[in-house]
DRENMAR-60554 format. One line per field, with one value per atom (N, C-alpha, C): residue number from 1; x, y, z. Coordinates in steps of 0.02 Angstrom, whole numbers, plus 50000, padded with zeros to 5 digits. Atoms other than C-alpha are relative to their C-alpha. Layout:
# DRENMAR-60554
k <- c(NUM_...)
c1 <- c(X_...)
c2 <- c(Y_...)
c3 <- c(Z_...)
//
This chain:
# DRENMAR-60554
k <- c(1_1_1_2_2_2_3_3_3_4_4_4_5_5_5_6_6_6_7_7_7_8_8_8_9_9_9_10_10_10_11_11_11_12_12_12_13_13_13_14_14_14_15_15_15_16_16_16_17_17_17_18_18_18_19_19_19_20_20_20_21_21_21_22_22_22_23_23_23_24_24_24_25_25_25_26_26_26_27_27_27_28_28_28_29_29_29_30_30_30_31_31_31_32_32_32_33_33_33_34_34_34_35_35_35_36_36_36_37_37_37_38_38_38_39_39_39_40_40_40_41_41_41_42_42_42_43_43_43_44_44_44_45_45_45_46_46_46_47_47_47_48_48_48_49_49_49_50_50_50_51_51_51_52_52_52_53_53_53_54_54_54_55_55_55_56_56_56_57_57_57_58_58_58_59_59_59_60_60_60_61_61_61_62_62_62_63_63_63_64_64_64_65_65_65_66_66_66_67_67_67_68_68_68_69_69_69_70_70_70_71_71_71_72_72_72_73_73_73_74_74_74_75_75_75_76_76_76_77_77_77_78_78_78_79_79_79_80_80_80_81_81_81_82_82_82_83_83_83_84_84_84_85_85_85_86_86_86_87_87_87_88_88_88_89_89_89_90_90_90_91_91_91_92_92_92_93_93_93_94_94_94_95_95_95_96_96_96_97_97_97_98_98_98_99_99_99_100_100_100_101_101_101_102_102_102_103_103_103_104_104_104_105_105_105_106_106_106_107_107_107_108_108_108_109_109_109_110_110_110_111_111_111_112_112_112_113_113_113_114_114_114_115_115_115_116_116_116_117_117_117_118_118_118_119_119_119_120_120_120_121_121_121_122_122_122_123_123_123_124_124_124_125_125_125_126_126_126_127_127_127_128_128_128_129_129_129_130_130_130_131_131_131_132_132_132_133_133_133_134_134_134_135_135_135_136_136_136_137_137_137_138_138_138_139_139_139_140_140_140_141_141_141_142_142_142_143_143_143_144_144_144_145_145_145_146_146_146_147_147_147_148_148_148_149_149_149_150_150_150_151_151_151_152_152_152_153_153_153_154_154_154_155_155_155_156_156_156_157_157_157_158_158_158_159_159_159_160_160_160_161_161_161_162_162_162_163_163_163_164_164_164_165_165_165_166_166_166_167_167_167_168_168_168_169_169_169_170_170_170_171_171_171_172_172_172_173_173_173_174_174_174_175_175_175_176_176_176_177_177_177_178_178_178_179_179_179_180_180_180_181_181_181_182_182_182_183_183_183_184_184_184_185_185_185_186_186_186_187_187_187_188_188_188_189_189_189_190_190_190_191_191_191_192_192_192_193_193_193_194_194_194_195_195_195_196_196_196_197_197_197_198_198_198_199_199_199_200_200_200_201_201_201_202_202_202_203_203_203_204_204_204_205_205_205_206_206_206_207_207_207_208_208_208_209_209_209_210_210_210_211_211_211_212_212_212_213_213_213_214_214_214_215_215_215_216_216_216_217_217_217_218_218_218_219_219_219_220_220_220_221_221_221_222_222_222_223_223_223_224_224_224_225_225_225_226_226_226_227_227_227_228_228_228_229_229_229_230_230_230_231_231_231_232_232_232_233_233_233_234_234_234_235_235_235_236_236_236_237_237_237_238_238_238_239_239_239_240_240_240_241_241_241_242_242_242_243_243_243_244_244_244_245_245_245_246_246_246_247_247_247_248_248_248_249_249_249_250_250_250_251_251_251_252_252_252_253_253_253_254_254_254_255_255_255_256_256_256_257_257_257_258_258_258_259_259_259_260_260_260_261_261_261_262_262_262_263_263_263_264_264_264_265_265_265_266_266_266_267_267_267_268_268_268_269_269_269_270_270_270_271_271_271_272_272_272_273_273_273_274_274_274_275_275_275_276_276_276_277_277_277_278_278_278_279_279_279_280_280_280_281_281_281_282_282_282_283_283_283_284_284_284_285_285_285_286_286_286_287_287_287_288_288_288_289_289_289_290_290_290_291_291_291_292_292_292_293_293_293_294_294_294_295_295_295_296_296_296_297_297_297_298_298_298_299_299_299_300_300_300_301_301_301_302_302_302_303_303_303_304_304_304_305_305_305_306_306_306_307_307_307_308_308_308_309_309_309_310_310_310_311_311_311_312_312_312_313_313_313_314_314_314_315_315_315_316_316_316_317_317_317_318_318_318_319_319_319_320_320_320_321_321_321_322_322_322_323_323_323_324_324_324_325_325_325_326_326_326_327_327_327_328_328_328_329_329_329)
c1 <- c(50083_50377_49961_50007_50309_49918_50036_50181_49938_50066_50038_50025_49985_50031_49935_50022_49934_49967_50014_49834_49965_50035_49785_49984_49999_49707_49979_50019_49696_49996_50041_49612_50001_50000_49669_50006_50009_49678_50048_49958_49787_50002_50038_49694_50033_49981_49718_50041_49973_49817_50092_49947_49992_49971_50028_49893_49969_50024_49830_50070_49939_50004_50039_49955_50102_49966_50034_49963_50018_49995_50009_50103_49929_50218_50021_49987_50195_49963_50050_50095_50083_49963_50170_50026_49954_50198_50017_49966_50321_50022_50013_50317_49960_50057_50226_50023_49988_50236_49934_50049_50135_49985_50024_50049_49956_50039_49986_49986_50029_49897_49961_50022_49881_49969_50046_49732_49977_50004_49769_49961_50005_49764_50037_49991_49792_49997_49994_49815_50056_49934_49990_50007_50008_49948_50087_49916_50118_50048_49953_50215_50009_50009_50156_50038_49946_50216_50056_49910_50380_50050_49983_50392_50069_50000_50404_50072_49919_50594_49982_50006_50534_49982_49994_50578_49932_50050_50415_49942_50065_50297_50031_49990_50279_49951_50048_50209_49964_50014_50098_49959_50010_50024_49956_50035_49871_49992_50000_49888_49951_50064_49704_49963_50014_49576_49956_50036_49499_49967_50031_49409_50026_49946_49431_50004_49987_49396_50047_49937_49522_50034_49940_49628_50020_50002_49615_50044_49983_49633_50078_49930_49804_50046_49958_49868_49995_50010_49806_50062_49950_49920_50069_49925_50086_50015_49986_50048_50024_49972_50150_49997_49995_50093_49956_50008_50029_49911_50051_49887_49985_50000_49815_49957_50042_49737_49991_50050_49641_50022_50002_49668_49970_50003_49594_50024_49925_49683_49981_50022_49571_49976_50030_49556_50067_49939_49665_50007_50011_49729_50035_49961_49787_50040_49940_49939_50013_50001_49905_49958_50026_49804_50007_49984_49882_50033_49969_49968_49946_50051_49794_49974_50056_49715_50044_49971_49858_50011_49998_49879_49924_50049_49689_50000_50021_49701_50043_49957_49872_49971_50026_49766_49927_50062_49612_49996_49986_49650_49947_50074_49449_50007_50014_49443_50020_49955_49474_49998_50001_49420_49985_50012_49423_50013_49979_49394_49987_49989_49355_49948_50022_49263_50033_49964_49311_49959_50017_49280_49993_49997_49202_50045_49966_49302_49975_50024_49252_50047_49923_49352_50049_49946_49451_50051_49939_49524_49957_50019_49395_49961_50032_49322_49911_50086_49117_49963_50028_49064_50032_49965_49124_49951_50019_49046_50020_49977_49044_49967_50058_48975_49993_50002_48930_50070_49932_49058_50008_50003_49024_49974_50021_49042_49913_50052_48882_49942_50038_48784_50016_49993_48884_49986_50046_48837_49942_50092_48654_50001_50036_48669_50030_49972_48765_49971_50070_48600_49981_50035_48543_50026_49984_48671_50080_49918_48875_50034_49960_48958_50056_49944_49115_50031_49970_49220_50064_49970_49305_50063_49952_49465_50022_49990_49470_50006_50000_49478_50063_49914_49638_49969_50015_49600_50065_49939_49700_49978_49983_49776_49961_50028_49730_49913_50062_49540_49969_50024_49532_50022_50012_49597_49949_50046_49495_49943_50045_49355_49994_49990_49392_50028_49963_49460_49930_50069_49339_49971_50027_49236_49993_49992_49267_49916_50064_49059_49989_50041_49055_50024_49940_49108_49953_49994_49042_49967_49978_48999_50035_49956_49135_50022_49985_49179_49969_50040_49020_49980_49993_49016_50046_49941_49169_50003_50005_49123_49936_50051_48956_50031_49961_49056_50053_49944_49203_49949_50042_49047_49988_50050_48969_50047_49925_49165_50048_49981_49243_49984_50042_49208_50026_49969_49235_49964_50029_49223_50034_49977_49241_50026_49988_49359_49958_50025_49272_50043_49962_49419_50002_49975_49440_50034_49939_49563_50008_49997_49512_49961_50035_49460_49967_50054_49333_49986_49989_49344_49923_50045_49152_50007_49996_49148_49947_50038_49103_49952_50012_49031_49935_50062_48838_50013_49993_48836_49920_50043_48754_49921_50043_48583_50003_49988_48621_50065_49971_48766_50002_50053_48683_49940_50053_48535_50067_49977_48681_50041_49976_48777_49945_50062_48604_49998_49999_48603_50049_49938_48754_49977_50016_48716_49948_50028_48560_50024_49974_48649_50038_49993_48746_49977_50048_48630_49944_50047_48515_50047_49958_48675_50015_49971_48722_49920_50049_48530_49988_49993_48557_50049_49924_48721_49954_50039_48600_49957_50051_48461_50025_49992_48573_49980_50021_48517_50069_49940_48621_49990_49984_48692_49983_49991_48684_49998_49986_48763_49989_50011_48747_49925_50087_48546_49947_50031_48526_50022_49965_48642_49926_50046_48533_49927_50071_48369_49998_49984_48422_50006_50001_48485_49941_50070_48320_49976_50027_48248_49989_50047_48160_50015_49983_48226_49945_50065_48140_49952_50051_47987_49951_50053_47849_49918_50071_47723_49987_50026_47727_50000_49996_47709_50070_49947_47872_50055_49973_47973_49981_50034_47864_50041_49967_47914_50086_49914_48101_50023_49968_48122_49972_49987_48036_50030_49975_48145_50079_49921_48289_50003_50031_48208_49994_50003_48192_50052_49939_48357_50052_49950_48448_49965_50035_48304_50042_49968_48379_50052_49917_48563_50008_50013_48491_49990_50027_48401_50059_49934_48562_50049_49945_48670_49963_50049_48520_49971_50021_48485_49916_50084_48298_49956_50028_48225_49999_50000_48300_50004_50006_48274_49922_50087_48079_49981_49981_48116_49966_49986_48144_49964_50056_48044_49924_50058_47889_49997_49988_47954_49986_49986_47980_49928_50055_47789_49958_50043_47729_49995_50008_47774_49980_50013_47726_50004_50030_47607_50000_50010_47613_50081_49918_47805_49972_50032_47753_50047_49953_47922_50002_49994_47932_49962_50078_47763_50046_49968_47873_50052_49942_48008_49987_50030_47903_49983_50035_47823_50053_49955_47997_50061_49951_48084_49940_50022_47955_49976_49983_47965_50049_49952_48052_50068_49913_48239_50001_49999_48224_49979_50042_48094_50031_49953_48192_50048_49945_48334_49979_50038_48205_49994_50049_48137_50071_49932_48338_49991_49997_48299_49955_50044_48129_50014_49973_48209_50047_49945_48342_49980_50035_48233_49939_50025_48123_50045_49945_48278_50017_50020_48301_49968_50059_48140_50015_49998_48144_50061_49979_48306_50007_50036_48206_49982_50032_48133_50025)
c2 <- c(49994_50632_49919_50053_50461_49998_49974_50433_49988_50023_50352_49997_50030_50334_49960_50063_50173_50006_49969_50220_49914_50052_50066_49999_49982_50068_49934_50089_49900_50016_50002_49869_49896_50063_49678_49963_50041_49611_49955_50041_49487_49943_50069_49338_50028_49986_49407_50061_49911_49579_49974_50004_49479_49998_49995_49455_50043_49921_49616_50038_49963_49701_49978_50034_49566_50035_49986_49594_50074_49943_49775_50005_50008_49755_49951_50025_49662_50025_49955_49787_50001_50002_49786_50080_49940_49975_49996_49986_50014_50073_49930_50183_50036_49953_50222_49991_50003_50233_49973_50029_50121_50027_49999_50194_49975_50052_50082_50031_49959_50162_49938_50039_50027_50026_49958_50103_49922_50061_50010_49942_50091_49837_49970_50055_49721_49920_50051_49560_49989_50011_49518_50052_49964_49654_50051_49966_49751_49974_50062_49583_49996_50026_49562_50063_49939_49751_49991_49986_49750_49955_50053_49589_50034_49983_49698_50058_49941_49779_50030_49980_49855_50076_49930_50055_50032_49968_50094_50035_50009_50048_50052_49929_50218_49966_50027_50132_50061_49937_50262_49958_50042_50185_50046_49968_50255_49952_50043_50205_49987_50052_50178_49999_50017_50136_50068_49937_50293_49990_49996_50243_49994_50039_50192_50104_49925_50394_50036_49950_50481_49966_50029_50350_50006_49979_50376_50102_49935_50557_50026_50005_50537_49965_50022_50430_50046_49951_50554_50055_49928_50713_49958_50030_50586_49978_50005_50545_50051_49923_50644_49970_50024_50546_50055_49960_50631_49953_50051_50487_49979_50057_50400_49947_50055_50223_49977_50025_50149_49910_50040_49973_49965_50045_49848_49960_50060_49767_49911_50060_49608_49973_50005_49629_49978_50047_49578_50046_49954_49715_49946_50046_49615_50029_49990_49639_50076_49948_49772_50078_49947_49875_50075_49953_50005_50052_49994_50022_50022_49976_50037_50047_49931_50172_50044_49921_50294_50011_49977_50266_50025_49977_50306_50083_49926_50469_50027_49940_50531_50003_49983_50524_50027_49969_50597_50063_49914_50776_49999_49962_50802_49947_50067_50632_50013_49996_50656_49933_50059_50460_49963_50042_50312_49937_50090_50117_49960_50048_49956_49955_50077_49793_49967_50047_49671_49933_50059_49495_50001_50031_49431_49946_50065_49309_49986_50053_49192_50000_49999_49179_49954_50051_49041_50036_49963_49162_49975_50030_49070_50046_49934_49203_49954_49995_49211_49997_49993_49296_50087_49921_49464_50057_49952_49622_50048_49946_49759_50049_49936_49937_50019_49939_50083_50000_49992_50142_50058_49935_50293_50054_49930_50479_50009_49965_50519_49964_50065_50345_50017_49999_50370_50061_49940_50551_50011_50040_50498_49942_50059_50332_49996_49975_50391_50037_49956_50494_49927_50052_50312_49960_50065_50182_50037_49962_50203_49948_50079_50111_49996_49986_50131_49939_50050_49997_50052_49961_50085_49998_50029_49983_50012_50021_49982_50067_49928_50180_50014_49969_50275_50084_49957_50469_50048_49937_50640_50011_49958_50726_50063_49930_50898_49990_49996_50852_49985_50036_50747_50075_49954_50907_50066_49965_51018_49985_50029_50934_50014_49995_50931_49938_50068_50734_49994_50055_50616_50056_49951_50731_49948_50032_50685_49979_50013_50669_49924_50060_50530_49923_50041_50371_49942_50047_50259_50055_49971_50297_50058_49937_50425_49998_50021_50350_50012_49971_50389_50063_49952_50554_50027_49967_50591_49993_50003_50527_50035_49963_50609_50076_49940_50776_50001_50021_50737_49996_49988_50710_50039_49923_50871_50045_49959_50945_49989_50051_50816_49933_50089_50663_49966_50048_50504_49928_50050_50322_49913_50074_50126_49970_50029_50025_49940_50042_49883_49921_50075_49757_50004_50037_49648_50029_49986_49729_50006_49991_49722_49906_50067_49558_50029_49985_49592_49949_50059_49488_50012_49981_49456_49944_50027_49422_49947_50045_49273_50023_49967_49357_50061_49937_49457_50070_49944_49633_50005_50013_49668_50055_49965_49771_50046_49936_49922_50011_49989_49926_50036_49981_49923_50039_49937_50044_50063_49949_50163_50012_50001_50135_50027_49965_50160_50084_49932_50322_50040_49979_50380_50009_50002_50337_50038_49954_50424_50086_49925_50595_50000_49980_50584_50024_49970_50582_50040_49933_50711_50057_49954_50812_50024_49991_50796_50040_49959_50845_50089_49919_51005_50045_49964_51065_49987_49983_51023_50060_49945_51138_50047_49926_51279_50007_49972_51237_49974_50007_51225_49920_50056_51069_49970_50024_51053_49925_50076_50900_49985_50069_50861_50019_50034_50904_49957_50037_50808_49936_50057_50667_49978_50059_50649_50005_50000_50690_49911_50046_50518_49926_50061_50415_50022_50013_50452_49940_50032_50331_50016_49945_50456_50008_50010_50360_50013_50006_50353_49913_50053_50263_50010_49980_50241_50004_49981_50266_50101_49911_50482_49995_49997_50540_50038_49981_50631_49934_50048_50459_49959_50025_50369_50056_49978_50522_49992_50033_50487_49961_50077_50315_50003_50011_50351_50001_49971_50462_49990_50050_50344_49950_50069_50204_50022_49974_50319_50022_50013_50361_49964_50064_50200_49975_50025_50145_50043_49968_50275_50009_49993_50251_49933_50070_50063_50011_50004_50110_50017_49964_50219_49963_50040_50061_49949_50022_49995_49914_50038_49860_49999_49979_49894_49933_50023_49740_50026_49970_49788_50073_49953_49965_50025_50004_49924_49984_50038_49825_50066_49926_50005_50057_49924_50129_49954_50018_50013_50025_49970_50032_50051_49917_50216_50007_49984_50222_49971_50006_50114_50044_49947_50241_50066_49945_50390_49990_49992_50367_50061_49929_50545_50011_49967_50538_49977_50012_50546_49989_50014_50526_49918_50091_50343_49974_50050_50296_49979_49999_50361_49936_50038_50255_49934_50102_50087_49988_50012_50104_50003_50018_50126_49936_50053_49976_49946_50057_49874_50002_50004_49922_49982_50042_49831_50042_49962_49872_50013_49985_49925_50079_49938_50049_50055_49961_50104_50049_49938_50164_50062_49932_50258_50065_49927_50357_50013_49964_50391_50056_49927_50574_50015_49977_50597_49968_50017_50479_50041_49949_50608_50062_49922_50757_49982_50003_50658_49994_50009_50618_50075_49943_50812_50030_49977_50845_49968_50034_50713_50029_49996_50786_50055_49953_50933_49957_50034_50801_50003)
c3 <- c(50005_50995_49980_50034_50978_49951_50036_50845_50031_49951_50965_50086_49942_51125_50026_50003_51186_50062_49943_51330_50034_49987_51450_50067_49940_51619_50027_49960_51738_50068_49924_51914_50028_49985_51967_49924_50060_51790_50013_50008_51817_49953_50036_51721_49921_50072_51545_49991_49998_51586_49930_50046_51493_49924_50064_51341_49957_50016_51330_49980_50016_51344_49937_50046_51233_49924_50045_51093_49977_50042_51082_49989_50006_51117_49928_50059_50953_49933_50044_50844_49953_50045_50672_49989_50009_50699_50050_49964_50807_50038_49981_50838_50062_49964_50997_50085_49915_51195_50035_49992_51298_50084_49945_51457_50025_49969_51581_50059_49941_51735_50052_49960_51877_50064_49940_51978_50033_49936_52141_50004_50018_52098_50080_49947_52246_49973_50049_52130_49974_50017_52049_49944_50043_51926_49995_49971_51994_49970_49994_51994_49904_50084_51794_49951_50027_51734_50010_49974_51828_49978_50058_51714_49933_50069_51560_50006_49997_51509_49941_50048_51355_50021_49991_51356_49993_50015_51280_50033_49951_51433_50032_49936_51550_50058_49972_51692_50053_49945_51818_50044_49966_51974_50053_49952_52099_50045_49933_52255_50052_49982_52288_49917_50065_52159_50002_50006_52085_49932_50042_51947_49925_50086_51742_50004_50051_51697_50053_49979_51830_49994_50028_51776_49931_50048_51602_49988_49993_51633_50023_49969_51726_49940_50060_51574_49934_50061_51446_50020_49976_51552_49965_50009_51538_49921_50096_51327_49978_50042_51214_49941_50048_51055_49956_50069_50891_50027_49996_50923_50061_49896_51087_49972_50020_51038_50082_49935_51196_50003_50008_51240_50071_49919_51405_49984_49976_51498_49988_50006_51457_49928_50067_51265_49973_50058_51114_49947_50063_50974_49970_50078_50808_49982_50019_50766_49928_50030_50625_50006_49967_50734_49979_49985_50767_49931_50048_50600_49920_50066_50481_50026_49973_50621_49979_50027_50589_49915_50055_50413_49981_50030_50382_50047_49968_50526_49949_50036_50417_49925_50057_50263_49993_50005_50324_50058_49955_50435_50025_50001_50425_50080_49948_50567_50065_49917_50752_50040_49985_50771_49961_50024_50731_50012_49976_50780_49965_50051_50693_50015_49967_50684_50034_49961_50806_50026_49998_50875_50089_49935_51040_50025_49965_51147_50058_49959_51263_50069_49939_51433_49997_50034_51350_49966_50044_51227_49905_50062_51093_49971_50044_50937_50021_49990_50980_49945_50029_50851_49965_50024_50735_49981_49996_50756_49957_50034_50616_50019_50013_50679_49938_50055_50589_49968_50004_50486_49944_50026_50384_50074_49936_50486_49991_49997_50415_50053_49960_50473_50091_49923_50648_50024_49966_50678_50027_49997_50665_50065_49966_50755_50061_49932_50908_50045_49958_50971_50025_49983_50984_50033_49972_51044_50016_50012_51065_49943_50051_50898_50008_49996_50960_50070_49948_51068_50013_49971_51193_49970_49995_51195_49916_50073_50990_49976_50012_50969_49991_50015_50877_50015_50003_50921_49981_50004_50854_50060_49910_51021_49969_50001_50945_50008_49997_50933_50057_49917_51102_50036_49947_51177_49994_50019_51093_49999_49962_51149_50052_49915_51322_50027_49942_51361_50034_49960_51472_50052_49947_51600_50047_49919_51769_50023_49972_51819_49956_50040_51703_50041_49976_51814_49947_50066_51660_49913_50060_51477_49975_50006_51491_49939_50071_51308_49958_50039_51254_49984_49999_51300_49970_50022_51233_49923_50031_51074_49962_50003_51066_49986_50007_51068_49961_50048_50958_49913_50081_50815_49978_50020_50846_49948_50063_50769_49945_50054_50684_49961_50029_50566_50051_49952_50649_49936_50058_50566_50036_49970_50616_49926_50063_50486_49993_50023_50425_50032_49946_50489_50055_49924_50629_50021_49977_50721_50061_49911_50904_50008_49954_51024_50054_49937_51139_50058_49955_51286_50054_49966_51364_50085_49915_51566_50014_49975_51641_50035_49975_51775_49985_50013_51761_50043_49998_51765_50075_49956_51948_49966_50045_51910_50038_49994_52003_49989_50053_51895_49960_50069_51754_50001_50004_51801_50003_50004_51832_49930_50066_51657_49962_50018_51588_50022_49993_51682_49958_50042_51608_49950_50030_51463_49973_50012_51439_50026_49988_51524_49951_50069_51377_49930_50055_51249_50020_50003_51339_50012_50004_51350_49920_50100_51139_49984_50034_51130_50028_49978_51236_49967_50031_51153_49931_50036_50992_49988_49968_51032_50040_49954_51119_50064_49933_51275_50071_49939_51448_50018_49997_51474_50105_49915_51682_50036_50015_51695_50079_49927_51888_50008_49996_51901_49951_50052_51756_50014_49979_51815_50076_49973_51979_49977_50030_51881_49978_50027_51794_50068_49950_51952_50050_49932_52039_49972_50024_51922_49942_50053_51814_49926_50070_51653_49958_50045_51495_50008_49970_51524_49927_50046_51400_50055_49975_51547_50008_50021_51494_49932_50046_51338_49978_50018_51325_49990_50019_51371_49932_50062_51216_49943_50050_51106_49987_49972_51175_49942_50035_51124_49924_50055_50967_49934_50058_50903_50008_50006_50967_49923_50055_50850_49960_50059_50707_49979_49998_50714_49988_50045_50697_49959_50062_50581_49943_50094_50453_49995_50015_50483_49971_50025_50460_49909_50062_50298_49937_50062_50219_49982_50032_50217_49978_50015_50136_50043_49956_50280_50026_49997_50233_50032_49972_50320_50079_49919_50500_50015_49972_50462_50021_49989_50455_50052_49922_50618_50050_49977_50677_50001_50026_50588_50044_49977_50657_50075_49928_50841_50010_50023_50809_50025_49993_50760_50054_49948_50901_50065_49962_51000_50013_50016_50915_49920_50068_50768_49952_50028_50725_49959_50027_50662_49926_50057_50483_49959_50043_50400_50009_49993_50473_49948_50056_50374_49921_50052_50227_49993_49989_50252_50010_50000_50292_49941_50049_50133_49963_50014_50055_50024_49991_50154_49966_50018_50065_49932_50059_49896_49955_50017_49778_49978_50005_49750_49936_50052_49575_50021_49993_49625_50055_49952_49792_49956_50054_49666_49961_50035_49571_50046_49963_49727_50061_49949_49817_49994_50014_49756_50050_49945_49856_50064_49927_49985_50040_49957_50031_49992_49993_50004_50071_49935_50139_50075_49947_50249_50033_49967_50256_50035_49971_50307_50052_49953_50433_50061_49949_50510_50050_49952_50589_50052_49952_50703_50060)
//
């Protein structure tokens, strides 16, 4: 059994496919299998993949384009590694990526998921910007309720934790990764390494308005499911998705919509505050109060962000107690 199964799905990815494949084959950790699912490509993807003779590559092909979620689950069914690492077909993994993530999971058995910092690439392969997301499990468990802090192609998962959580859910056409991270974070510790181990390519063509609306609806579905699970309520996936796709996503036109938006801003602000990013935290606390001025804990945090650094240190104890109260929101 290989230590790692690297899972990549590709549909008509001829332009950048070689770079993605080569970046995995050049990893410093060599004990892996590379499961590649060709999701009904009609370009030269199959020819490019056929040109590789490395015995670690496991090729699967869908006769038609079935989408990312179904392709991921097909790849997982064929994967046999202790860990599962994702790789996107237009991105690049830096050479030490697998080695660093395996070392992290080997030394921390309570963790089910680890990602990393990453760099944005333009279409010519030039680095545009470095991004370091939240790294600590306690911050990510809160921050994930607001937004997705993991880059899908940059993650490595413990297979036993993935199986216990249920893997990717078929209903999620988009945000299937976000839904999975939220469920994993409820059971296990999660982290991002502060090292830049992955390069994420920014597409040239803009996403259509309809696709963007769908993506946002599925992300909202993932968040609402997480809220319901935490409240002990039934998820009702199909009914929720129909409701979200009807266009009735969170809006400031309703009291409940404003309260939900306020809560998201508040949770994000708290994660920033815990990292001592006081100015950024203040912006989001104020945004939270704009939508819901009765969120009293946010007022206390705003005051703390305005205090001198030395005073903030003295207030750490009261702030922790305030945070504990805020967990009831």
